[in-house]
N, C-alpha and C positions, 0 to 999 in steps of 0.2 A: 504493500500500500504506500509506504513512504517513498519507494523508488518511483512509483507512478506519479505521485505528487511532485517529486523532484524533477522528473522528466517533463511534466506538464508546465511547471514553473519556468524551467529553462527554455522550453519551446516558445513561451510567451515573450521572454526577454530576448531570446535569440532565434527568430524565425529562420529556418535553415534553407528554405527554398530560394535558390539562386543567390545565396550568400555564403561566402567563404568563412568557415568557422575559425580559421587561423588568423585572418586579418580583417574580416568584416566587410570585404569588398563585395559589391553586387556584380554579378556577371552571368551571362547566359552560357558560360563555359565551365560552370561548376561541375566537378566530377569527384565523387566520394567526399563531398563536403569541402573541397578545396578548389581555389582558383588556379589558373595556369601559372601565375606568378609564384604562389607558394609551392606548387608542385615542383617547380624548377629548383627550389631551394632544398628539396628533400632528396637525399642520396640513398637509394635502396642498395643494400648489400646482400641481404638474405644469407648471412654468413654463419657457418658452423663455428662455434667458439670452442677453444681448447680449455676445458675445465677439468682439471685432474681430480676426478672424484669417482669413487666406486658406486655412488648412489644415483648418478645422472647418466642417462644414455645420450640422447641427442640434445645439444644446447644450441639455440639459434637466436640471432638478433636480426631485426628487420632493417634498421637504418644506421648509417654512419653518424657518429656523435659529433655533429658540427654545431656551431654557435646558434644557428637557427633552431635546431631541435632542442638544444639545451635550454634556450629561452622558453620555448613552448611547453616543455615538460615542467619547468619551474612554475610557470603560470598555472598549469594544470593541477599541480600538487598543492601549491601554497596560496593561490589567489582565487580560489573557489570557481575556477573555470571548468567545472565538471563536464560541461557540454563538449569539451574537446575529446571525450572518449569516443565520439562518433568517427571523426577522421582517423584517430589513432587506432580504433578498432578495425577500420577498413584496411589500414596498413598491415595490421597483424593478420587479417583475413587473407590478404594477398600472399604473405609469407607462408602461412599455413598451407595454402593450396600448392605452393611450389615445394616446400620442404617436408611437409608431414602427410601428404596425400597417401603415401604408401604405408604409413604407420596405422596401427589399429587403435586410435585414441578413443577410449570409451568414456572418459570423464575429464572435465576441465576443472581446475581449481586455480588459486592465486596466492601470492605471498600476502599474508595477513599483516596488519599493523596493530599495535596495542590499542585497546579500547579508549585509552586516554588521548592518544594521538588522533584516532578516528573522530572523537568528539571535537577536537580542536579544528580538524580539517572539514568535518561534516561528511566525509566520504573517504573510502579507500580507493585511490586512483587505479590500482591494479584490479580491484574487484569490478569496477565499472567496465573496463575494456574486456575483462574475462567474460562478463555477462553478455556484452555485445557479441563477442566471438562465439560464445555458446549458442546464442540465438541464430546467428548467421549460418552456423554449421549444423545446427540441430543436434548438438552433443550436450548431454546434461552437465550442469554446473553444480559443483559441490560448494555450497555457500555457507560461510561461518561454521565450517566443520574443522578445518585446519585453522587454529587460532594461535595468537601470540599472547602468552600469559605473563611474560616477564618484561618489564620496562628496561630497555637497554639504551646506553648513551649513543649519541650520534657517531656513526661509523666512519665518516669520510676522512678522519685523521689517523685511522688505524691501518696497520698492514694486514695481510691475509691471515696470519696465525693469530693475531690479536682479535680480528673480527670473529674468527672461529670460536675462540675462547669466550668472547663477549656474547655470542649468540647461543652457545651450547645450552640445551634444555630450555630454550625460550618458546618453542613451539609444541603444541599438544593437539591431539585429535579427539574430538568428542564422540564421533560415531565411526569406529574402524570398519564396520560392515560396508560402508560406502566404497572403500578402497580395495577390499580383498579381491585378489585375482585380476585386477584391472590394469590397463595401460593408461597412465595419467599424464596430462599436460599441465604444467604449472606456468602461470602467466605473471610477469612482473613488468614494470615500466623500464627499468634499467638494470643491467648486470654490471657491477663494478669489478669485483674479484671473483664472484660466483659462490662465495661462502653462504650467503643467505639462501640461495636456491639449493645449495648442497644440504644445508641443515633441514630445510623443508622436505627435500627428497628423502633424507634419512628417516625422518619420522613417518613419512608416508609408506616407505618400503617396510619399515618395522611393523606397520599396521597391516601388512599383507598384500600390498600392491605388487603387481607382476613386473612393471617397468615404469620409470619416470623420465619424462622429457621436460625441457624448459624452453620457453619462448619469451623474448622481451622485445620492447620497441627499439631499444638501442643498447649500446654497451660502451663502457669506458675502457674495456680491455683492448690490448693491442691486437690488430687484425692482420 
């Protein structure tokens, strides 16, 4: 119910027909919620990332992490521009069709954030794009099942081993039955070192999942 109200509120403030959701420009050439000018600034890579983890199978990001995408993701996460999940969801959809079509993805989930952080932001940016992708692909979404129970400090100043220690035992699963025997896709907005995805994948596999893949909009890792 809250999601429907949120979407309805956003549609009133930001009518999407013939309007670019990235820059607000009106155009008859809007495609996937973006104008030609903004599409030119997006660099698709659809790249497999090298994450040295026994818990993750295929790890893929959609876009090169340039200044344009950095700015849009920052606005999406911190400035209540939740409507950006639509163009970002379309970006993930394109990558999925190219990189995961041959996989047997049975369930989609997302990297959770702590309930205190969600209250501050009013939404989880990864949940919104995961929900969009779930609907586009007609693959079920596991919502609020993988949860973050421990508040952790900001990670952007930590190295990989410090991040792993910081995150250990931060994530829990409420209903393990959802994951048992299934091939899972985890969604996040950005992969920096891969430790968050790795820790999420670990608890999902321990819950009985068969295989875990990861997909993000972009990545700060070297490509």
